[in-house]
VEXDREN-2710 file (C-alpha; in Angstrom, 1 decimal):
% VEXDREN-2710
k/r/px/py/pz
1/MET/346.7/54.8/149.6
2/ALA/349.4/56.4/147.4
3/LYS/352.0/54.2/145.7
4/ILE/355.5/55.5/146.1
5/LEU/358.7/54.6/144.2
6/ILE/362.0/54.9/146.1
7/VAL/365.3/55.0/144.2
8/ASP/368.5/54.5/146.2
9/ASP/371.6/52.4/145.6
10/LEU/372.1/51.5/149.3
11/GLU/369.9/48.7/150.6
12/GLU/369.8/49.9/154.1
13/ASN/368.4/53.3/153.0
14/LEU/365.7/51.6/150.9
15/LEU/364.6/49.4/153.8
16/LEU/364.6/52.3/156.2
17/LEU/362.4/54.5/154.0
18/LYS/360.2/51.6/153.2
19/THR/359.6/51.0/156.9
20/TYR/358.9/54.7/157.4
21/LEU/356.3/55.0/154.7
22/GLU/354.6/51.6/155.2
23/SER/354.0/52.6/158.8
24/ASP/351.7/55.3/157.5
25/GLY/350.0/52.9/155.1
26/TYR/351.8/53.8/151.8
27/ASN/352.3/51.2/149.1
28/VAL/356.1/51.2/148.5
29/ILE/358.2/50.0/145.5
30/ILE/362.0/50.0/145.8
31/VAL/364.7/50.1/143.1
32/GLN/368.5/50.8/143.2
33/ASN/369.2/53.2/140.3
34/GLY/367.6/55.4/137.6
35/VAL/367.6/52.7/134.9
36/GLU/365.7/50.3/137.1
37/ALA/363.3/53.2/138.1
38/LEU/362.4/54.0/134.4
39/GLY/361.8/50.3/133.8
40/LYS/359.5/50.1/136.7
41/LEU/357.7/53.2/135.7
42/LYS/356.8/51.6/132.4
43/SER/354.9/48.8/134.2
44/GLU/353.8/50.4/137.4
45/LYS/351.7/53.5/138.0
46/VAL/353.1/55.5/140.9
47/ASP/351.9/58.6/142.7
48/LEU/355.3/59.9/144.0
49/ILE/359.0/59.3/143.3
50/ILE/361.7/59.7/146.0
51/SER/365.3/59.5/144.7
52/ASP/368.9/59.8/145.8
53/ILE/371.3/61.8/143.6
54/LEU/374.5/59.8/143.3
55/MET/373.8/56.3/142.0
56/PRO/375.3/53.8/139.5
57/GLN/374.1/53.6/135.8
58/MET/371.9/56.7/136.1
59/ASP/372.0/59.4/138.7
60/GLY/369.0/61.2/140.3
61/PHE/369.3/64.4/138.3
62/THR/369.2/62.5/135.0
63/LEU/366.3/60.4/136.2
64/CYS/364.3/63.5/137.3
65/ARG/365.0/65.3/133.9
66/THR/364.0/62.1/132.0
67/VAL/360.8/61.8/134.0
68/LYS/359.8/65.5/133.6
69/GLN/360.4/65.3/129.8
70/ASP/358.1/62.3/129.4
71/ASN/354.5/63.3/128.7
72/GLU/353.1/60.4/130.6
73/LEU/355.3/60.7/133.7
74/LYS/356.0/64.4/134.0
75/LYS/353.1/65.1/136.3
76/ILE/354.4/62.7/139.0
77/PRO/355.8/64.6/142.0
78/PHE/359.5/64.1/142.3
79/ILE/361.5/64.4/145.6
80/PHE/365.2/64.4/146.1
81/TYR/366.4/62.8/149.4
82/THR/370.2/63.0/149.6
83/ALA/373.1/63.2/152.1
84/THR/375.7/64.6/149.6
85/TYR/374.8/68.3/149.8
86/THR/377.6/70.7/148.9
87/ASP/375.9/74.1/148.5
88/GLU/372.7/75.8/147.4
89/GLN/373.4/75.1/143.7
90/ASP/372.4/71.5/144.4
91/GLU/368.9/72.4/145.4
92/LYS/368.6/75.0/142.7
93/LEU/369.4/72.4/140.0
94/ALA/367.1/69.9/141.5
95/LEU/364.1/72.3/141.6
96/SER/364.9/73.6/138.1
97/LEU/364.6/70.0/136.8
98/GLY/361.0/69.9/138.1
99/ALA/361.5/68.4/141.5
100/SER/358.9/69.2/144.1
101/LYS/361.1/68.9/147.2
102/PHE/364.8/68.8/148.1
103/ILE/365.2/67.0/151.4
104/LEU/368.6/66.5/153.2
105/LYS/369.4/63.2/155.0
106/PRO/368.9/62.2/157.7
107/LYS/365.3/62.9/158.8
108/GLU/363.4/61.3/161.7
109/LYS/360.4/59.2/160.6
110/ASP/357.7/61.7/161.7
111/GLU/359.4/64.7/160.0
112/PHE/360.1/62.7/156.8
113/ASN/356.5/61.4/156.6
114/ARG/355.1/64.9/157.2
115/LEU/357.1/66.3/154.3
116/ILE/356.0/63.5/152.0
117/LYS/352.3/63.9/153.0
118/GLU/352.7/67.7/152.4
119/VAL/353.9/67.1/148.8
120/ILE/351.1/64.6/148.1
121/ASN/348.4/66.9/149.5
122/GLN/349.7/69.9/147.4
123/PHE/349.6/67.7/144.3
124/ASP/346.1/66.5/145.0
125/SER/344.9/70.1/145.5
126/ASN/346.8/71.4/142.4
127/THR/348.8/73.8/144.5
128/LEU/352.2/72.1/143.9
129/SER/354.5/74.5/142.0
130/ILE/357.1/73.0/139.7
131/GLU/359.8/74.9/137.8
132/LYS/360.2/74.0/134.2
133/ILE/363.4/74.1/132.1
134/GLU/363.0/76.2/129.1
135/GLU/364.7/75.1/125.9
136/GLU/366.9/78.2/125.7
137/ASN/368.3/77.3/129.2
138/GLN/369.6/73.9/128.1
139/LEU/373.2/75.0/128.0
140/ASN/372.9/76.6/131.4
141/TYR/371.4/73.3/132.7
142/TYR/374.3/71.2/131.4
143/LYS/376.8/73.6/132.9
144/LEU/375.1/73.7/136.2
145/TYR/374.5/69.9/136.1
146/ASN/378.2/69.2/135.5
147/GLU/379.3/71.6/138.2
148/VAL/376.9/70.1/140.8
149/LEU/377.7/66.5/139.8
150/ILE/381.4/67.1/139.9
151/ARG/381.2/68.7/143.3
152/LYS/379.0/65.8/144.6
153/LEU/381.3/63.2/143.1
154/GLU/384.4/64.8/144.7
155/SER/382.6/65.0/148.0
156/LYS/381.4/61.4/147.7
157/MET/384.9/60.2/146.8
158/LEU/386.4/62.0/149.7
159/GLN/383.8/60.4/152.0
160/LEU/384.3/57.0/150.5
161/GLU/388.1/57.3/150.7
162/LYS/387.8/58.4/154.3
163/ALA/385.4/55.6/155.2
164/GLU/387.4/53.1/153.3
165/LYS/390.6/54.2/155.1
166/GLU/388.9/54.0/158.5
167/ALA/387.4/50.6/157.7
168/ARG/390.8/49.4/156.4
169/LEU/392.5/50.7/159.6
170/ASN/389.8/49.2/161.8
171/LEU/390.0/45.8/160.0
172/LEU/393.8/45.9/160.2
173/PHE/393.6/46.8/163.9
174/LEU/391.1/44.1/164.6
175/ASN/393.1/41.5/162.7
176/GLN/396.3/42.6/164.6
177/ILE/394.4/42.1/167.9
178/ILE/393.2/38.6/166.8
179/GLU/396.6/37.5/165.5
180/ALA/398.4/39.0/168.5
181/MET/396.1/37.1/170.9
182/PRO/398.1/34.4/172.8
183/ASN/395.0/32.2/172.8
184/PRO/393.5/30.3/169.9
185/LEU/390.4/32.0/168.3
186/VAL/388.2/30.7/165.6
187/ILE/384.9/31.9/164.1
188/ILE/382.8/29.2/162.4
189/ASP/379.4/29.1/160.6
190/GLU/376.5/26.8/161.4
191/ASN/378.1/23.9/159.5
192/PHE/381.4/24.3/161.4
193/ASN/383.2/25.8/158.4
194/ILE/386.0/28.1/159.5
195/ILE/385.3/31.8/158.6
196/LYS/388.2/33.3/160.6
197/ALA/391.0/31.8/162.6
198/ASN/394.2/33.2/164.1
199/LYS/397.6/31.7/163.6
200/ILE/397.8/30.1/167.0
201/PHE/394.5/28.2/166.4
202/ILE/395.7/27.0/162.9
203/LYS/399.1/26.0/164.4
204/THR/397.4/24.2/167.3
205/TYR/394.9/22.2/165.3
206/PHE/396.5/21.9/161.9
207/GLY/400.2/22.0/162.7
208/ASN/401.2/24.9/160.3
209/GLU/400.3/28.5/161.1
210/ASN/401.3/29.6/157.6
211/MET/399.2/27.1/155.7
212/VAL/397.2/28.4/152.7
213/ASN/393.4/28.1/151.9
214/LYS/392.5/28.7/155.5
215/ASP/389.0/29.6/154.3
216/GLN/388.5/26.0/153.2
217/LEU/389.2/24.5/156.6
218/LYS/386.5/22.9/158.7
219/LEU/386.3/21.8/162.3
220/ASP/386.4/18.0/162.1
221/LYS/386.9/14.9/164.2
222/ILE/390.3/16.2/165.4
223/PHE/388.6/19.1/167.1
224/PHE/385.6/17.1/168.2
225/GLU/387.5/14.2/169.8
226/ASP/385.5/15.3/172.8
227/SER/382.0/14.4/171.4
228/GLU/380.3/16.2/174.3
229/LEU/381.7/19.5/173.0
230/LYS/380.1/18.9/169.6
231/VAL/376.7/18.3/171.2
232/LEU/377.1/21.6/173.2
233/LEU/378.0/23.6/170.1
234/GLU/375.1/22.1/168.2
235/GLU/372.8/23.2/171.0
236/LEU/374.5/26.6/171.0
237/ILE/373.5/27.1/167.3
238/LYS/369.9/26.3/168.2
239/GLU/369.5/28.0/171.6
240/ASP/370.5/31.4/173.0
241/PHE/373.2/30.8/175.7
242/GLU/377.0/30.8/176.1
243/ILE/379.4/28.1/176.8
244/LYS/381.6/29.2/179.6
245/ASN/384.8/27.6/181.0
246/TYR/384.4/24.2/179.3
247/GLN/387.5/22.2/179.8
248/PHE/388.6/19.5/177.3
249/GLU/391.7/17.6/176.3
250/PHE/393.3/17.6/172.9
251/ILE/396.0/15.2/171.6
252/LYS/397.0/15.4/167.9
253/ASP/397.6/12.2/166.0
254/ASP/401.3/13.1/165.3
255/ASN/401.9/14.6/168.8
256/LYS/401.4/12.6/171.9
257/ASP/401.6/15.7/174.2
258/LYS/398.3/16.2/175.8
259/LYS/396.9/19.8/176.0
260/ILE/394.1/21.0/178.1
261/PHE/392.0/23.9/177.0
262/ASN/389.5/26.1/178.7
263/LEU/386.8/27.0/176.0
264/ASN/384.3/29.9/175.9
265/ALA/381.9/30.2/173.0
266/PHE/379.1/32.6/172.0
267/LYS/376.9/33.3/169.0
268/ILE/376.9/36.4/166.7
269/ASP/375.0/37.4/163.6
270/SER/376.7/36.4/160.3
271/SER/378.1/39.3/158.2
272/ILE/377.5/37.2/155.1
273/ASN/373.9/35.9/155.4
274/SER/371.0/35.8/157.8
275/GLY/372.5/32.9/159.7
276/LYS/374.6/32.8/162.8
277/ASN/378.3/32.4/163.5
278/ILE/380.0/31.0/166.6
279/VAL/383.0/32.7/168.1
280/ILE/385.2/30.2/170.0
281/ILE/388.0/31.5/172.3
282/MET/390.3/28.9/174.0
283/GLU/392.9/29.2/176.6
284/ASP/395.7/26.7/176.9
285/ILE/395.7/25.8/180.6
286/THR/398.0/22.9/180.3
287/PHE/400.8/24.6/182.1
288/ILE/398.6/25.9/184.8
289/ASN/397.0/22.5/185.2
290/ASP/400.4/20.9/185.4
291/LEU/401.5/23.4/188.1
292/ILE/398.3/22.6/190.1
293/ASN/398.9/18.9/189.7
294/GLU/402.5/19.2/190.7
295/LYS/401.6/21.3/193.7
296/ASN/399.0/18.8/194.8
297/ILE/400.6/15.6/193.6
298/VAL/402.3/14.7/197.0
299/GLU/399.1/15.2/198.9
300/ASN/397.0/13.3/196.4
301/GLN/399.4/10.5/196.3
302/LEU/399.5/10.3/200.1
303/ILE/395.8/10.0/200.3
304/GLN/395.2/7.9/197.2
305/SER/398.2/5.9/195.8
306/GLN/398.2/3.1/198.2
307/LYS/394.5/2.7/198.1
308/LEU/394.6/2.5/194.4
309/GLU/397.6/0.1/194.6
310/ALA/395.8/-2.4/196.9
311/LEU/392.2/-2.2/195.7
312/GLY/391.8/0.7/193.2
313/ARG/391.8/-1.5/190.1
314/PHE/389.1/-3.7/191.5
315/ALA/387.1/-0.8/193.0
316/GLY/387.2/1.5/190.1
317/GLY/387.0/-1.1/187.3
318/ILE/384.5/-3.6/188.7
319/ALA/382.5/-2.0/191.5
320/HIS/380.7/0.5/189.4
321/ASP/379.4/-2.1/187.0
322/PHE/378.8/-4.5/189.8
323/ASN/376.6/-1.9/191.5
324/ASN/374.4/-1.8/188.4
325/LEU/374.0/-5.6/188.6
326/LEU/373.3/-5.4/192.3
327/THR/370.5/-2.9/191.7
328/VAL/368.8/-5.4/189.5
329/ILE/369.5/-8.4/191.8
330/ILE/368.4/-6.6/195.0
331/ASN/365.1/-5.3/193.6
332/CYS/364.2/-8.5/191.7
333/GLY/365.1/-10.6/194.7
334/GLN/363.0/-8.3/196.9
335/ASN/360.0/-8.5/194.5
336/ILE/360.2/-12.3/194.4
337/TYR/360.5/-13.0/198.2
338/GLU/357.8/-10.4/199.0
339/SER/355.5/-12.0/196.6
340/LEU/355.9/-15.4/198.3
341/GLU/354.4/-16.8/201.4
342/SER/356.9/-17.6/204.2
343/SER/355.8/-21.2/204.0
344/ASP/356.7/-21.4/200.2
345/PRO/359.8/-23.6/199.7
346/LEU/361.3/-20.9/197.5
347/TYR/360.9/-18.1/200.0
348/GLU/364.2/-18.8/201.9
349/ASP/366.1/-19.1/198.6
350/ALA/364.7/-15.7/197.4
351/LYS/365.4/-14.1/200.8
352/ASN/368.9/-15.4/200.8
353/ILE/369.5/-13.9/197.3
354/TYR/368.2/-10.6/198.5
355/ASP/370.3/-10.7/201.7
356/ALA/373.4/-11.8/199.9
357/ALA/373.0/-9.0/197.3
358/ASN/372.7/-6.5/200.1
359/ARG/375.9/-7.8/201.7
360/GLY/377.6/-7.5/198.3
361/ALA/376.4/-3.9/198.1
362/THR/377.9/-3.1/201.5
363/LEU/381.2/-4.7/200.5
364/THR/381.2/-2.9/197.2
365/LYS/380.6/0.5/198.9
366/LYS/383.5/-0.3/201.3
367/LEU/385.8/-1.0/198.3
368/LEU/384.6/2.1/196.5
369/SER/385.3/4.2/199.6
370/PHE/389.0/3.2/199.4
371/SER/389.3/5.2/196.2
372/ARG/387.6/8.4/197.3
373/LYS/389.8/11.5/197.5
374/SER/388.0/13.5/200.1
375/LYS/388.7/13.5/203.8
376/GLY/385.8/12.7/206.0
377/GLU/385.0/13.5/209.6
378/PRO/386.6/11.4/212.4
379/GLN/384.1/9.1/214.2
380/VAL/384.1/6.9/217.2
381/ILE/385.2/3.4/216.1
382/ASP/385.9/0.1/218.0
383/ILE/389.4/-1.1/217.2
384/ASN/388.8/-4.8/218.0
385/ASN/385.6/-4.9/216.0
386/SER/387.2/-3.0/213.1
387/ILE/390.1/-5.6/213.0
388/LEU/387.7/-8.5/212.9
389/GLU/385.5/-6.8/210.2
390/ILE/388.5/-6.6/207.9
391/ASN/389.5/-10.2/208.5
392/THR/387.8/-11.6/205.4
393/LEU/389.3/-9.0/203.1
394/ALA/392.7/-9.4/204.7
395/LYS/392.7/-13.2/204.2
396/ARG/392.0/-12.7/200.6
397/LEU/394.8/-10.2/200.3
398/VAL/397.5/-12.3/201.9
399/GLY/396.4/-15.7/200.5
400/GLU/396.0/-19.2/202.0
401/ASP/399.6/-19.8/202.8
402/ILE/399.8/-17.1/205.4
403/ASN/398.0/-17.8/208.7
404/VAL/396.5/-14.8/210.6
405/GLU/396.1/-15.0/214.4
406/TYR/394.3/-12.5/216.7
407/ASN/394.8/-11.8/220.4
408/LEU/392.5/-8.9/221.0
409/ASN/392.8/-8.4/224.8
410/ALA/392.1/-4.6/225.0
411/LYS/389.0/-3.7/227.0
412/GLN/388.9/0.0/226.2
413/THR/388.8/-0.1/222.4
414/LYS/387.1/3.2/221.3
415/VAL/389.2/5.7/219.4
416/LEU/388.4/8.8/217.3
417/MET/389.3/8.4/213.6
418/GLU/387.7/7.4/210.3
419/GLN/386.8/3.8/209.9
420/ILE/388.2/3.8/206.4
421/ASP/391.5/5.3/207.5
422/PHE/392.0/2.5/210.1
423/GLU/391.1/-0.1/207.5
424/GLN/393.6/1.5/205.1
425/ILE/396.3/1.2/207.8
426/MET/395.6/-2.5/208.2
427/ILE/395.5/-3.2/204.4
428/ASN/398.9/-1.5/204.0
429/LEU/400.4/-3.6/206.9
430/PHE/398.8/-6.8/205.5
431/SER/400.2/-6.0/202.0
432/ASN/403.7/-5.4/203.3
433/ALA/403.7/-8.5/205.4
434/LYS/402.6/-10.6/202.4
435/ASP/405.5/-9.2/200.3
436/ALA/407.9/-10.2/203.2
437/MET/406.6/-13.8/203.3
438/MET/406.6/-15.0/199.7
439/GLY/406.9/-18.6/200.9
440/GLY/404.2/-18.3/203.5
441/GLY/404.3/-17.6/207.2
442/LYS/402.3/-16.1/210.1
443/ILE/400.8/-12.8/211.1
444/ASN/399.9/-12.1/214.7
445/ILE/397.8/-9.2/215.7
446/THR/397.3/-8.2/219.4
447/THR/395.6/-5.4/221.2
448/GLU/396.0/-4.2/224.8
449/ASN/395.4/-1.1/226.9
450/ILE/398.4/0.9/228.2
451/GLU/398.6/4.2/230.1
452/VAL/401.5/6.6/229.6
453/GLY/402.6/8.7/232.5
454/LEU/404.4/12.0/232.6
455/ASN/407.9/10.4/232.8
456/ASP/407.2/7.0/231.1
457/LYS/408.0/7.7/227.4
458/LYS/409.6/10.6/225.6
459/ASN/407.7/12.3/222.8
460/ILE/404.4/10.5/223.8
461/LEU/401.7/12.6/225.5
462/PRO/400.5/11.2/228.8
463/GLY/397.2/9.4/228.7
464/LYS/395.4/6.1/228.0
465/TYR/396.0/4.3/224.7
466/ILE/395.1/1.1/222.9
467/LYS/398.3/-0.6/221.7
468/ILE/398.0/-2.6/218.4
469/GLU/400.9/-4.9/217.7
470/PHE/401.2/-6.2/214.2
471/SER/403.9/-8.9/213.7
472/ASP/405.0/-11.1/210.8
473/THR/407.5/-13.9/210.4
474/GLY/408.9/-12.5/207.2
475/SER/412.4/-11.7/206.0
476/GLY/412.8/-8.6/208.2
477/ILE/414.3/-5.2/207.4
478/GLU/417.9/-4.2/207.8
479/LYS/418.7/-1.3/210.2
480/THR/419.6/1.3/207.6
481/THR/416.4/0.6/205.6
482/LEU/414.3/0.6/208.8
483/GLU/415.2/4.2/209.5
484/LYS/413.7/5.3/206.2
485/ILE/410.5/3.2/205.9
486/PHE/408.2/6.1/207.0
487/ASN/409.8/8.6/204.5
488/PRO/407.7/9.6/201.5
489/PHE/408.5/7.9/198.2
490/PHE/411.0/5.5/199.9
491/THR/410.5/1.9/198.6
492/THR/412.6/-1.3/198.5
493/LYS/410.4/-2.8/195.7
494/LYS/411.4/-3.0/192.1
495/GLU/410.7/0.0/189.8
496/GLY/407.0/0.1/188.9
497/ALA/406.0/-2.3/191.7
498/GLY/405.3/0.3/194.4
499/THR/405.0/4.0/195.1
500/GLY/407.0/4.3/198.3
501/LEU/404.0/6.0/199.9
502/GLY/402.3/3.1/201.8
503/LEU/404.0/3.4/205.2
504/TYR/404.3/7.2/204.9
505/LEU/400.5/7.2/204.4
506/VAL/400.0/4.9/207.4
507/SER/402.1/7.2/209.7
508/SER/400.3/10.3/208.4
509/ILE/396.9/8.8/209.2
510/ILE/398.0/7.8/212.7
511/GLU/399.6/11.2/213.3
512/ARG/396.3/12.9/212.2
513/ALA/394.5/10.7/214.9
514/ASN/397.1/12.0/217.5
515/GLY/398.7/8.5/217.6
516/TYR/402.1/7.0/217.2
517/ILE/403.7/4.2/215.2
518/TYR/407.0/2.4/215.6
519/ALA/408.7/-0.5/213.8
520/TYR/411.1/-3.1/215.1
521/SER/412.8/-5.6/212.8
522/GLU/415.9/-7.8/212.2
523/LEU/416.9/-9.5/209.1
524/GLY/415.6/-13.1/209.1
525/HIS/413.4/-12.5/212.2
526/GLY/410.3/-10.7/210.8
527/THR/409.0/-7.2/211.5
528/THR/406.7/-5.8/214.3
529/PHE/404.7/-2.6/214.0
530/ILE/403.4/-1.0/217.2
531/ILE/400.6/1.5/216.9
532/LEU/399.4/3.6/219.8
533/LEU/396.0/5.3/219.5
534/PRO/394.5/7.5/222.2
535/ILE/391.3/6.1/223.9
536/THR/388.3/8.3/223.5
537/PHE/385.4/8.4/225.9
538/GLU/382.9/10.0/223.4
539/VAL/379.7/8.0/223.0
540/GLU/379.0/6.3/219.7
541/GLU/376.0/7.6/217.7
542/ASN/373.2/5.1/217.8
543/ILE/372.3/3.8/214.4
544/LEU/368.6/3.3/214.3
545/SER/367.3/0.4/212.3
546/GLU/365.6/1.3/209.1
547/SER/361.9/1.1/209.0
548/THR/360.5/-0.9/206.2
549/ASN/357.5/1.4/205.9
550/ILE/357.3/3.5/202.8
551/ILE/356.1/7.0/203.3
552/ALA/353.8/8.1/200.5
553/VAL/355.6/10.7/198.3
554/LYS/354.0/13.8/196.9
555/LYS/351.8/13.0/193.9
556/ILE/354.1/13.1/190.9
557/ASN/352.3/13.0/187.6
558/ASN/355.2/12.8/185.2
559/ALA/358.7/11.5/185.7
560/LEU/361.6/10.8/183.2
561/ILE/364.3/8.2/183.8
562/VAL/367.5/8.4/181.8
563/GLU/369.6/5.2/182.1
564/ASP/371.6/3.4/179.5
565/ASP/371.5/-0.1/181.2
566/GLN/368.3/-1.7/180.2
567/PHE/368.2/-4.1/183.2
568/VAL/368.7/-1.2/185.7
569/MET/366.1/0.8/183.8
570/LEU/363.6/-2.1/184.2
571/ALA/364.3/-2.4/187.9
572/ILE/363.9/1.4/188.5
573/GLU/360.7/1.4/186.5
574/LYS/359.2/-1.3/188.7
575/MET/360.3/0.7/191.8
576/MET/358.6/3.8/190.4
577/SER/355.5/1.7/189.7
578/LYS/355.4/0.7/193.3
579/LEU/355.5/4.3/194.3
580/ASN/352.6/5.1/191.8
581/ILE/354.8/7.4/189.7
582/PHE/354.2/7.5/186.0
583/THR/357.5/7.4/184.1
584/LYS/358.9/7.8/180.6
585/LYS/362.2/6.1/179.8
586/ALA/365.2/7.3/177.8
587/ASN/368.3/5.2/177.2
588/CYS/370.5/8.2/176.3
589/ALA/370.6/12.0/176.5
590/LYS/369.7/12.4/172.9
591/GLU/366.5/10.3/173.4
592/ALA/365.6/12.4/176.5
593/ILE/366.0/15.6/174.6
594/ARG/363.8/14.2/171.8
595/ILE/361.0/13.3/174.3
596/ILE/361.1/16.9/175.6
597/ASP/361.2/18.6/172.2
598/GLU/359.0/16.3/170.0
599/GLU/356.6/14.7/172.5
600/LYS/356.3/18.0/174.5
601/TYR/356.7/15.9/177.7
602/ARG/357.0/18.0/180.8
603/PRO/358.3/15.9/183.8
604/GLU/358.1/17.1/187.4
605/PHE/360.9/14.6/188.3
606/VAL/364.0/13.6/186.3
607/MET/366.2/10.7/187.4
608/VAL/369.4/10.5/185.4
609/ASP/372.6/8.4/185.5
610/ILE/375.7/10.6/185.9
611/ILE/377.6/8.7/183.2
612/LEU/375.8/8.3/179.9
613/GLU/377.1/7.1/176.5
614/ASP/376.6/10.5/174.7
615/ILE/377.0/13.3/177.3
616/SER/377.1/13.4/181.1
617/GLY/373.9/13.5/183.1
618/GLU/375.0/16.9/184.5
619/ASN/375.2/18.5/181.1
620/LEU/371.9/16.8/180.0
621/VAL/370.2/18.5/183.0
622/LYS/371.7/21.9/182.0
623/ILE/370.2/21.4/178.5
624/LEU/366.8/20.3/179.9
625/LYS/366.7/23.4/182.2
626/ARG/366.8/25.6/179.2
627/LYS/363.8/23.8/177.7
628/ILE/361.6/23.2/180.7
629/GLU/361.1/24.6/184.2
630/ASN/360.3/23.5/187.7
631/PHE/361.5/19.9/187.8
632/LYS/363.4/18.1/190.5
633/VAL/366.6/16.2/189.7
634/LEU/367.9/13.0/191.2
635/TYR/371.3/11.8/189.9
636/MET/372.3/8.2/190.3
637/SER/375.6/6.3/189.8
638/GLY/377.5/3.2/190.8
639/TYR/380.3/5.5/192.0
640/SER/380.2/7.2/195.4
641/ILE/379.3/10.9/195.6
642/ASP/382.9/11.7/196.6
643/GLU/384.2/9.9/193.4
644/ILE/381.7/11.9/191.3
645/LYS/382.8/15.2/192.8
646/ASN/386.4/14.2/192.1
647/LYS/385.5/13.9/188.5
648/GLY/384.6/17.6/188.6
649/ILE/380.8/17.1/188.8
650/ASN/379.4/19.2/191.6
651/ILE/376.1/17.9/192.9
652/LEU/374.4/18.0/196.3
653/GLU/373.9/15.0/198.6
654/ILE/370.1/15.5/198.4
655/ASN/370.2/15.2/194.6
656/PHE/372.2/11.9/194.6
657/ILE/371.5/8.3/195.2
658/GLN/374.2/5.6/194.9
659/LYS/373.5/2.3/193.2
660/PRO/372.5/-0.2/194.3
661/PHE/369.3/1.0/196.0
662/ASN/366.0/-0.4/196.9
663/VAL/362.5/1.0/196.7
664/LYS/362.6/2.3/200.3
665/GLU/365.8/4.2/199.7
666/LEU/364.5/5.6/196.5
667/ASN/361.3/6.6/198.2
668/ASP/363.2/8.4/201.0
669/LYS/365.2/10.3/198.5
670/ILE/362.2/11.5/196.6
671/VAL/360.4/12.5/199.9
672/ASN/363.4/14.6/200.9
673/LEU/363.7/16.1/197.4
674/PHE/360.1/17.2/197.4
675/SER/359.8/18.2/201.0
END
């Protein structure tokens, strides 16, 4: 096939023509000016030359004339392909120099290749006519050459000036838009070097919007205080996706004011090299977030503050880790006692360990539920039983120097409210009583049934009630203070020792249950709270005893467990072994990604802890879903699902199991997940 030399100073033109011609099988050589072309012609034999006119060092006219005056080169067909056409004198000069064809840009591929093939065929058949410059016409040639070249240069200069002006205006307009943006914007390369950043970004992260050498800046640990964000941006460089509405906090070393940003990021082609750039646009949502927080602060405090004051530190700080320990104890205890005969002397000890761990799990879940921020559905509860169930926790709360007595005489004891709400009422009352009896004393709790008629009491709806009387022998409350105790934020405690929301929360819960609360007190004679709750005649739901049988799950060939606690990991691995599920283990998100990428492992089932050391389980699953398909996910945590949702992690009940759990509970979850 013919070898063709293309001469053009614009790389995009060279590549376009090269693509055109190679698609028809031609062998193509490219150079960027006449000087390079003559050098190439000395070492390469070509069958056709295609040249632009205006080029640096040597223009196309001079190149054509030089070629046609060379005895070894003059027979090579020469074609001009140009966009700077001013009038017919251009073509006349080109053909007078010995050019075979004068083609105007642009041409579609098929039309361009047809013209090239036509010239080559005419050359092969000796039918190609070429004008020749006679010696006596040299002066006319130079005159015509100068005229044409000047016109072309003037035209090219006008085009370049116009294009430069438009580019300058567009760049200025774009920069004005970027700088005028109220939100921080930064463009970075694959190594996190800053390519472009607006003033608000520089000011936000580096403290001085007018600082010099912006092009030498780099996103560093200040920006990546949120390590999860760096992981996501690293994945963005490698994968094709967008980061949308990622929220993170930023606190500068010299400024303790916390800012919250909403971040969006996407990938674009680099204008400098073949790499990729990342555009990051952030929105400061601190003010909006503060407004939302301020709007909801009263409601959140009403629901949460007293829970957190009484048990929150314990529940939030210890219960999660304790649930990890219980997962190990329960399953190891079960494995031991199930492996022993009932006559074995160690059987009872192992069974007691297992039962005690389960009771600990129940207690821990109760404590964790005190910290949840969601409101559940009311249920039928037995007041007498609920008071007795909280007795152990209450005695720990008030201490050994306060005696608690019960006279639970009510016969109709069923009311409609949340069990946790009632327990919270009692915890608040116990806590207040303890504060009123610093030197010890007595608490008396009684229940009885009363019926309120139409004319019996004002502001109380007629009906049957259970009356709960909670009395202490403490210091009492003076009259002016007693009138305010149910007001929000009212407290008699020292600053920092209470929120003033405890009794307001109690009254709100009782009011929500269509009940009533009153307080009677005298200084030095203790305090009595009277609570009236309407009796309900709804039937309690029967709680069926759990079967110990394990239903065979769908055959799962491959599973992946991601858990950073090695002892919990071992316990789960044994449970999966009992269920005949082959598993691979990862102690962090990075290891899980490595197993998928390098080992090409394709699990049908992924079990992942919500909270990992490097990134959250939720974001790990998002990354895995971009790499593999068709796998089921089961999240696990020592926190309750309500607490998880309150952290902004939205998962379904079917995809969650709370620690601690045993093999049957795990089996049931997997069965539901694959059903």
